[in-house]
N, C-alpha and C positions, 0 to 999 in steps of 0.2 A: 129201554132207557129208565134208569132209576131216578127218583126225585124225592130224596129224603127230606122230610119236613122237620124243622126245628125253629128256635127263636134266636135272633141276634139283636142286641140293643143298639141304640143310636151311637153310644160310645164306641162300640166295637167297629161299626162301619166307619166312623170318623178316624179311628186309629189306623184302620187298613188303608184309608185314603191317604193319610199323611205318610204312610210307609210306601206309597206307590204300589200297593198290593191290590187296589180295587180299580178294575178297569170299567169305567162308566160308558165309554164310547167305542166298543168294538165295531169293526167295519160294517157289520150288518145292521147296526142300530141306526135309527133316524137321528137327525140333528135335534138339539134341544128346542122345544117349541112352546113350552109353558109360558103363559103370560102371568102378570102380577096377581090377578084375582085367583088363579089356580094355586099359586104358591101360598097366598094368604090363607086360603081354605085348608090346604094341607097342614100348615103350621097350627091353625086353630084346632084342627082335629087332634093333633098330637098334644097340644096344651090341655085339651079337654079329656085326654086319656082315652079317646075312642079309637077303635081299630082302623087300620088302613089296609088296602089290598096287599097280598103277599108278594114277595120279591123272589125272582128266580135268578140263580147264578150257577156257574159251573166252576169248579175248583181245578185249576191247572197247577201241577207241581213241577217245578223246574228240576233239572239234574242235580242242582246244589241243595235241593230240599226246600227252597222257598215256595210258598203258595201264592198264586195269583187268583183273584176272584173276579171272573168275567161276568158282568151283569147281562143277563139275557132279557129280562123284563123287569122294569122298575127304575130305570136310570133317571127318569124325570123326578120321581119321588126322592130318591137318594141324593140327587144333585141339589135339590131344594133344601133338604134337611141339612146337608153338610154346609151349604152356603149360610143357612140360618145360624147354626151353632158356631160358625166362625165369623159371625157379624158381617157377612158380605152382602146381605140383603136387608132392606128395611121394609117392614110391613106397611101397606098403604090403607088397608081396611081396618075397621074397628073390630077387634077380636072379642068374641063373646066371653065374658068373664075376665078378660084382661084388657080393658079399654085403653090403658095408658102404655101398653107394650108395643114398641116399634122394632126393637132389636133384641137379640138374645141377652145382651148385657143388661137390659132393662129388667130382667127377671130376678127374683130373689135367689139366694143360694139354694134354698129348698126346691124352688121351682126348676132351677137349672139341673139339679140332681135328678129330678123327676123326668126331665127331658132326656138326660143321658141314659137313664135306665129304661126308657120307653121301648117295649118289645116289638120287634117286627118279625112277622112270620116269614121264614125263608124256605125255599126248596133248593137244595144243592143237587145239581144234576151229575155230580161226581165226575166220572171219566167219559162223559158223552163226547162223541166226535164233533167236529165243526159242522158237518152236514146235519147231524142230529139236532144241534143247537139252532141252526138256521131254520130247520123245519119246525121246531117247537116255537120259535119266535113268530114265524108266519102264522102258525095255528092259533097262538095266543091273541094275535091281533087281526086276523083275517076278517072277522065279523064285527070288528069295532069301527065305528065311523071315524075314529081319530086318525087312523093310518090311511093315507091316500095311495093311489096305484104305484107311484114311484117309490114311496117308502117301502112298500111290499116288494117291489123289484129289487131294491137295495138289500133287502133281507134274503131274498131268494137266490140271487145271482152273485157271483164273485169272479167271473171270468173276464176274457179279453175285451168284450164290448163295454162292460161297465167300467173297466179300468181306463179305457180311452175316453169315455164320457167324463169320468171324474177328472182326468188330466186336463181335458179341454175346459172344464168348468173353472180351473185354476188360472186360466190365461188372463193376463192383466187387462185385456180389452174390456172384460165384463165389469171391472171395478169402476171405470169412469163412464160407461155407456148409459147407465140408468135404466137398462132394460129389465133388470131383476130387482124386485123390492126385497127388503129384509125378510119379509114373510115368505117370499118365493124361495129364498135360500134356506130358511129354517125348515120349510116343508119339502125341500128337494125338488121344487118345481123348476129350478134352473137346470137340474140334471135331466128332467123330463123334456124340457124344451130343446136342450142341446141334443138329446137322443132323437127327437123328431127331425131336427136339422140333419143330423148325421145319417139317419136311415133314409131320408129323402135324397141325400147326395148319393148314397149307395144304391138304393132300389127304386128311385123315382118318387113322385108325389103320390101320397095315399090319403085315405079318408081319416081325419081326426087322429086317433092314437091306435088305430086297429092293428098296425103291424109292429108295434114296439116290442111286445113280448116275443114275437116271432124272431126278431133280430137278436134279442137277449139270449134266447134258446139256441139259435143257430151258431152264435159266436161265443157260447159259454166255454167250450173246451179249447177252441183254437180260433184265432182271428189273424190269419196269415198276412192280410194286407193292412193290418192296423196302422203301421207306420205311414203307408201311402195316404190313407184316408185322414189320419191325424194331421199330416203335413198339409194336405190339400185344404182341410178345414181351417187351419191356422193361416194359410195363405189368404183365404177369403176374408178372415177377420182383419188381417193387416191391410188388405186392400180397402176394406170399408173404413178402417181407422185413418188411412191415408186420404180417402175422399172426404170423410167427415170426422175431423179430429175431435169435434164437440158434438157427437151424434145425439146426445141427450137434449140438445136444443132444437132438434128437427123432428119431423113426423116419422122418420125412419127408425127411431128408437121404439116405436110401437111394435109389439111382438108380431102382429099380423103383417105390417109393412116390412119389418126386418126379415121375416121369413121369405117374402117375395124378393127382396133385394139380395139376400144371401144366395138363394138358388139361381137367380138370374145371372149374377156375377159368376157363379160357379159354372153355369152352362156356357158362358162366353169364353171360358178358358183364358182369363186375363192373368197376367203376372204382376206382382207388386212393384217391379222395376219399370213399368210402362208409365212413367211419371206424367208425360204430356197427355196421354189418354185419360189418366185418372183425374188430372186437373180439369179436363173437358167434361168428364163425367160428373164432377161436382157441380158444374154449372147446369148441365142438362137435368140432373136429378133435383136440383133446387127449383128449376123451372117446372118439372113434373109435380113437385110438391105444391107449388103455387097454383098450378092448374087443378089440382085436387081440391083445393080450397074453393076455387071458382065452381067446380063441379058440385060442391056441397051447397053453395049459396046462390049461384046463378047458372044452373045446368043448361039452360037454353043458349047461353053465350059461349059455350066451350065445346071442343071436339068430343064426339060421343065416346071415344075410348077412355077418356078421363072419368066420365060418368059411369061407364061400365066397371072400371077399376074401383071407383069409390063404392059402388054398390057391392062388389065382391069383397071389399074390405070392411063392410059395415054389417052385413047380415050373413049368417051361416058361414062365418069366415074360415072355419076349419074343415068344411066339407071339401071333398076332393075337387068337385067341379069348380068351386070358387077359388081354390088354390091354383088350379090349372089355368083358369081364366086370368087371374092376376099375373101369374108367371109369364104367360104368353104376351100380354099387353106390355109389361115392363121389359121383357127380353127383346121384343120387337122394337120397342122405343130405343133401347140402348144400342141395338145392332145398327141403327141408322148412323151412329156416330163412330163406329169402328173403322 
C-alpha cells in the first residue's frame, strides 16, 4: 500500500466538501463523537498556526474522471474545520491570543486568509482496495483509547451480521424507548447492545461480550438466516412496544431489565397479534416491577424470587450466571400466565 505524503490547505478541503467530493463518513468510520472542548482546542491550534496530526484519505476516480476523496483517518478534525469556516459552530472556550473570537466571521480578513492557507499534512493511499483501507483504519486506531470495541468491529467487518445489526438499530422502537443515550449512539454502543441481543437469540445466553466477534466473523461472508432472525427480532420489539407503549417510564427501559424481558418474550414464542395475552402481560409485568421495588426496600416482605432477580440485576449484571438467573425467573413468571 502506497501512502504518498503532501500538503493540502483548509481551502482545498472546504472546496472538495462543497463539491461533494469529500467523503467524511465512509461505512467503516465511527460516528462523530467530538464534544465542544475538543473542537475549541483544534480551532485554537489552527489559529495559533501549530501543526495538527496528518489526515489519511484514499482517492477514488469515477469512470467519468471525477475524483472522490474518502477520509480514512481524520474525519473528526476535518468536520470541525469545515463547520468552523462555514460559521456552523460557535467556540465556547476563550481562545489563546483570540479572546473575542467566537465564529469564523469574527476574524479579520488577514486572519481568515491565514486559516484558509493553513497546511494539513495528508497521506493519499491512492488506489488501495477497500480491505486495505479497513485494515489501515483499524491499525491506526487499535491502540488508541478513543475507539471502543464496537467502533473497531464497524471498521473491521462489513458483512451480513453487521448489516442486520445496523438495520435493526434504525427501527423506530429505539427512538422513543429511551434505552440509548445520545452518547451511546455516537459511540455505536447501541449497535453493540443490539448485537448482544441478536447473538443471544441465535446462540443462547453468554458471558458479557465474549462471543460478539465470533458471530461477526461467522456471518461475515454469508448470513443465510438473516431475514428470519431480523423478523424475529422486530417481532419482539413490536410485542414490547404493544405491552409498554411508553417503556421509557418503566424499569424495563434499563438495559439489564430490557435484556431479560427481550429474551424471555423471545423464548415464549409469542406473536404480536395475541392482544389479550399482551394486555395481561402488561399487568403482570407492572406487578413484577412493583415487587422489584419492594425487594429493594423491604426484602423480608416479598417472595424470594424477586430478591434473587433484583440481586442478579444489580451486581455483575452481564455475567452469564446472572443473565441466566434473571431469564429463568422472568420466563417462569410469565409462563404462569400463558
